[in-house]
N, C-alpha and C positions, 0 to 999 in steps of 0.2 A: 508950823513946820515941824517942830519937835513932837507934837501930838501925833501927827501922821506917822512918824518914824516909830513912835511907841505903839501905835495901833498896828502897824505892819509887823513889828517884832512880836506882838501879842498873837497875831495871826499865825505867824511861823511857829511859835512855841506850842500853842494850843493845837494847831493842825498836826504838828509832828508828834505830840504826845498821843493824840487820838489815832493817828495812823499807826504808831508803834503798838498801841493797846490792841487795836483791831487786827494788826498783823499777827500778834501773839495769839489771839483768839483763833485766827484762821490756821495756825499751825496745830491747834488742838483739835480742830474739826476734822472728821472723816467724811467723805473722801476729800482729798486735797484739792480737787477741782472747785470746791466751795470756798477756799481760801481767798480767792480774788474778790469775792463778794464783800469781804469784811475789810478790805484795804481802802477802797476809795470813798464811795458815797456816804456811808455812815460817819466816818471821820470828818469829812467835809461838812456834812450837815450839822453835826454837833459843834464843831468850831464856828461855823456861821451863826448858829443859835446863841452861843456864848457871846460872841462879838455883838450880835444884835441886841441881846439882853443888856449888855454893858452900855452900849451907845444909845439905844432907843427905848429901853424900858421893857418891863414884863408884858404889858399889853400887846405891844408890836411883835415881840418875840413869840407870843403865844399864836398870833395870827400867822407868822411865818412857819411855826411848827405844824399848824393845821394845813397850811399850803403844802408843805412837804408830804404830809401823810396823804392828802388827796392826790398829789402827784404820784406817790408810790403805789396807791391803790389803782389808779389809772394805768400805771405800768404793769402791775400784776394782771389786770384784765387783759391788757395787750399781749403779755407773754402767754397767758393761758389760751386765749383764742388763737394766737399764731401757732402755738405748738400743736393744738388739736387740729387745725386746718392742715398744717404742714405734715402731720403724722400720716394723713391719708395718702399723701404723695401724688395727689391729682392737681395741685395748684402750684403755679410758679412762686418762687420765694419773693420776687420783686412785687408781684401783685399782692401777696399777703402782707409784705412789709408796709406797702403804701396804704392798703386799706387799714392795716393795724394802727398806723399813725393817725388816720382820720378817727378811728374808734378811741384811741388814746385821748385825742383832743376833745372828743365828745364827752368822755367820762370825766376828764379833768374840768371842762367847762361846766358840766352838770354839777360836779362837786362844788365848784365855785358858786354857782347859782344857789345851791341848797344850803351850803355851810358858810361860806366866806362873805358872800354878798350882804347878808343881813348884819354883818359885824361892821361894815364900813359906813 
């Protein structure tokens, strides 16, 4: 029970430190609309990786890091395609969002097949 509380405290401290660091980075970046990008996902990802490294070891943490990279690349493809299609103004947002999610799943699953599956 005490170990669980220590892990929880570690998560809060590491997560808080990373959120604060990325928030400071967001204050430096121009335009300010990018500031929100640095507050959430990167800090949570780094805190998760540190905790995974501590609890599961370097090999498992490296697989988790690769998973995060593949997910980010899939999200980048989703955002790029969605912005291109929506820029034309001829397609409904709902249709683009739904098809984009299918595209995201395909890219993420393809990345898993090519990169992560051979590791397991």
